[in-house]
N, C-alpha and C positions, 0 to 999 in steps of 0.2 A: 196550456195545461202542463203540469210537471210529469215527465215520463220517468218511471223508476224500474220498468220491467222489460226484459227481452227474452224471447223464446229461443232456446238453443237446440232442442231436439223434439221430434214428434213421432208418435206411434201411428202407423197408417191404418191399423185395424180398430182403432178407438180414438177418442178425443184426448187421450193422455198426452202430456207434453212435459218437457223439462225446461227450466228457465232460470234466470238470475234476477233477484231483487237487489237493486242498488240502493242501499240505505246508509244513513250517516255513520254507523259504526262498522261498516264493511258489508260486502256482498253476502247474500243468502241464496243458496241454491234451492230450487224448487223441483218437485213437490217437497213441502216441509211440514213437519209436525212441530207444534210449539207447546212445550210444557206450560202448565198454568201455575204462576206464582202469585196467587191472589193478593197476599199482603206484602209483596216484594220478596217472597221466598217460595221456592217450590218445596212443598212440605216433605220433610225427612231427608232432603238432599242439600248439599252445599253447592256453591257456585263452581267449585273445583270438580265436583261430581258431574255436573252438567257439561262443563268444558271437556272433561275426559270422554264422556259419551259422544260428544261432537255437536252439541246444540249451539247455534249462533243467534237464536232469537227466542225469547220467552214472553209470556203474557202476564200482565199485572192488571189489577182491578181498580178502576178509578173510584168507584163508590167506597170501597173499603179503605183505600189510602186517604181519600178526602176526609173521612170520619176519624181515622186513626192511622198514623200519628198526626195527620192534618197537614195542610199546605204550608203553614209557617215553618214547621220542622223540616219538611222536604226541601222547601225553597232555601232555608238556611244551610242545608247540606250541599246545595248546588245542583239539585235535581235528583231524580230517582236513582240514576246510575251511580252518582257519587254517594248517595245514601246507602245503597245496597252493595256497591263494589262489583256489580255484574258488568263484565266487559263487553258483552254482546249487545244486540239490538233489543229494544222493548216495543212490543205492541200493547197498547192499553185499550181495554174496552170502555165504553162510556158509563158503565154502571147501570144502564137502562134495565137490564134483565133483573138485577138485584132490587132496583127501585120498584119495578112493576110487580115483583113477587110479594111486595109488602102491601097487597091490595087493600086491607082494612085501614092502612096508615098513610095513604097518599091520595092526592087530588091532582088531576091532570087538566090543564087548559092550554090555550094557544101559547101562553107565555112560557110554560114549562111545567115542572112538577114540584109540588109541595109534598114533603114526606117527613116522617118521624124516624129518627135513627133507631136501628135495631139494638144498638149498644146501650143508650141511656135515655131514649125517648125524646131527645131534643129535636126541635123543628128546623127544617132546612128547605130552601127553595133553590132549584137548579134550572136554569134556562139553557137552551142549546148553546148560546154564546159562552155561558159560564163553564159548561162542560168542556168546550174547546180550550178555554183559558186555563182550566185546571190541568189538562193534559199538556199544554204548553209549559206550565210550571214543572210538571213531571219530566219534561223534555223527551216525550215519547217519540220514537222513530216512526211509528204508525199509530194513528189515533182513530177512534171510532166516534161518530156523532150520536147524540141522543136520539133514540128512536122509541117507538111504542112496540113492545114485545107482546105478541098474542099467543095464547095456548091453542093446542089442537082442540077442535070441537066447538069453537064459537061460530056464530051466525055470520052471514055474508055482510050485513050492514055494519056490525061491529068491526069486522075485518077491514071494511072499506074506510070507516072513520079513522082507524089506526093508521092505515096506509096514507091517507090524506094528511094527517097530522105529522107523520114521519117525513113526508115529502116537504111540507112547509118548514119543518125544523131543519131539514138538510140545507135548504137555501140559506137560512140564517147561520148554520154551522159553517157553511162554505165561506160566507162573508167574514166571519170571525177568524177562520183559518187563514184566509188570504191576507187579512190585516196582520196577523201574527207573522206570516211569511215575509211580509214587507219589512217587519222589524227584525228579521234575521232568523226566525224559527225555521229549522230544516226538516222537520218531520212531515209526513204525508197524512192526508185525511182520506179514509175510505168511506164510500157511501154504503148503505145497507138496503137490500131489497127485502120488502115484506109482501103482504098479500095473502098470508095464511094459506089454506088449501083450496084456493079458488083460482083456476087457471087464468081467467080474464083479469083478476086483480094482480096476479103475478106479472102478467104482461104490462098492465098499466104501471105497476111499480117500477119495472125495469125502464120503461119509456120515460117516466118522470125522473128517475135517478140519472139517466144519461143526459138529461137537460142541464144538470148541474155537474160539470165535468170534475171528476176527482181522479187521482192517480190509480185507485184500485176500487174493487167492488166486493162487498161481502153479501152472502146469501144468509139472511136471517130467517127465523121462524121455522126451521127444520130441526129434527131430533128433539121435539118438545112433547113427546109422549105418543106420537102417531104410530100406527102399524108400520112395520119395516117396508112393506110393499108401497105404502103411500110416500114414505121418505124417498124411496128410489124413484118413484114416478115424478115427484115434484122437484127432486134434484135434477132430473133429466130435463123437465120442462123449463126450469129456471136457468140452468147453465147454458142451454141451447139458445137463449135469448141474449146472452152477454157478449160484448165485443171481445174479439179474439186477443187484442193487443194488451188488455189490462189484466193484472193479476186477480185471481178469483179466490175468495176465502169463504169456506163454509164454517160457521161458528158452532163450536160445541160438539164435535164428533171425535171419538178416540178409540173405537174398537177396530180390530184389524179388518173386519168386513166393511164397515162404513168408510174407512180410509181408502181401501182398494176400490170400492164403488165410486167414491168421489174422484180419485185419480183417473179412473176410466172415463169420467164425464168431463175431464179437463180442469179439475179443481187443483189449485196450486198450494193452498194453505189450509191448515185445520188445527184446532186446539181442543183440549178436553182435560177435565180433572180425573177422568176415569182411571188411567194407569196408576196414579199415585193413590187415589181414594181406594181402589180395589186392592192395591198393594198393602195398604195399612190394615186391610181386613183379611190378609192372607190369601188373596186370589191373585194368581200369576198367569201370564201368557206362556204358552209353549207352541211349538210348531204343530203339535198334535191336539191342540185345543186348550181351553182354560183348565187350570189345575188349582184345587183348593188345598192349601197346605195343612189345614187343621184336621183333615180326614185321618182316621186311625190307620189307614193303609200305609201312611208315610212314616209311621212311628220308628220303624227300623229300616227305612229305605235310604241307602247311602248313594243313590243316584243324584245327579244335579237336577235342578228344575227342568232344564232342557239340554239334552246331550249335544245338540247341534249349536248351542249358543256359546259365543266366545266372550261373554261379559265376565268380569272378575268374580261375580257372585257364583255363576255356574262353574267357573274354573276352580272355585275354592270350597264352596259349602254344599252340604248334602240336604236333601229334603228332610231327613230326620232331624238335623240340627235346626233347620228353619222352622219346622213344626214345633220343636222344643221351645224355641224363642217365642213363637206365637202363643203357645199354651201358657207360658210363664209371663206373658205380656211384657216381654223385653222390647225396648225401643228399637234395638238393632234389627228386629224382624221387619218393622216398617221401613227402615232405611234400606235394607238389602232387597226386599221385595219391590219397593218403589224404583230402586236403581235398575233392577232387572227389567221391570215392565217398560220403563222409558228406553232402556237400551234396545229391547225387543222391537218397540215401535219405530225407533230411529233406524234400526237395521232393516226393518220392513220397507221403510221409505227409501233407504239407500238402494236396496235390491230392486225396488220399483223403478228408480231412476235408471239403474243399469239396464233393466229390461226394456224401458222405453228407448234408450239410446241404441239398443240392439234390435229394436222393432219386434219385440216379442212380449209386450206387456200383457196382452190378453191371455196368452198361454201361461205366463207366470202367475197371473191372478187366479186362473182356474185351478192350476195345480196346487197353489198355496191354500186356497179355500177348501179344496177337496180334502187335503190332508188335515187342515184345521178342524173341519167338521166331522171327519171320519177316522182320524188317527187313533182314537181310543186310548191315548196315553202310552207311556213307555213301560 
């Protein structure tokens, strides 16, 4: 089995740890938040913005890139990195979440998934092997296998069928990945734990996942609409079953609370569209809690978004100006708010790493969340 991860620090009062992912485009320190660049770009930001903030890995979406611009174009460019000119590492998801969200337009069987494009209605069929091959063409540094995504609230039998199909697909994905590695592909395949919100199915999924050895493990099926308490319960249940030596990735979390809870449980990687999506809608993070720029109270406020933030947005622009940009629908508002939100989350992760290395993560988390929930704004 390919080993890509080493643990460098541990917090003795929680499961939090620091580590290093050794990837083809260079090492990535963990815990790490990955911005989402669905179509090969993080919305409203340039590659230079991301590098300036300090990101070394971003996520791209296999489903969207497969449909547009298509593999012929990306292959002709020499892979996704050559196409986009991003210098860091890429993690690509399998597109499973997007495919399964098209419930009226797809059919699932043992061979794979048949679906109709959300763009033009064209028909497509993807097998586990094809999804691996697409990500090999993208030249992903970390790729995810095709899995069956299930929403919160389904019954146990449906969850079990999804788990079993995901497990069978993983074996086939692993075979295709191994064959690609024999041909010189350097990226890593992560497996995905499913099982919905049934403890015995989570245990079964982990056991079956570990039978197919992959360099890393993702926890799927969380943050899919369930109550916050249930997220925390099943995050704890699932993470406690995972091997210590492999990197752990929770898919689709991007709020400060969820990130800190994940780090406390020993999670190393996370991604989400939240910071850029909310930024485009004028919602920004501050140490004193979320702030909504469009509120009238900011009309003549010449304070920065967050007085304790060192990002170039907070060092340059006022809330009044940002509110003006939002109200006049200027593109610059999306750019500045998204930049600040990603800077804020990256700083949160950097501060978390420092707290872990100093064996005070739990104290750091509690102080941060108390202020975040009770700060009341500036």
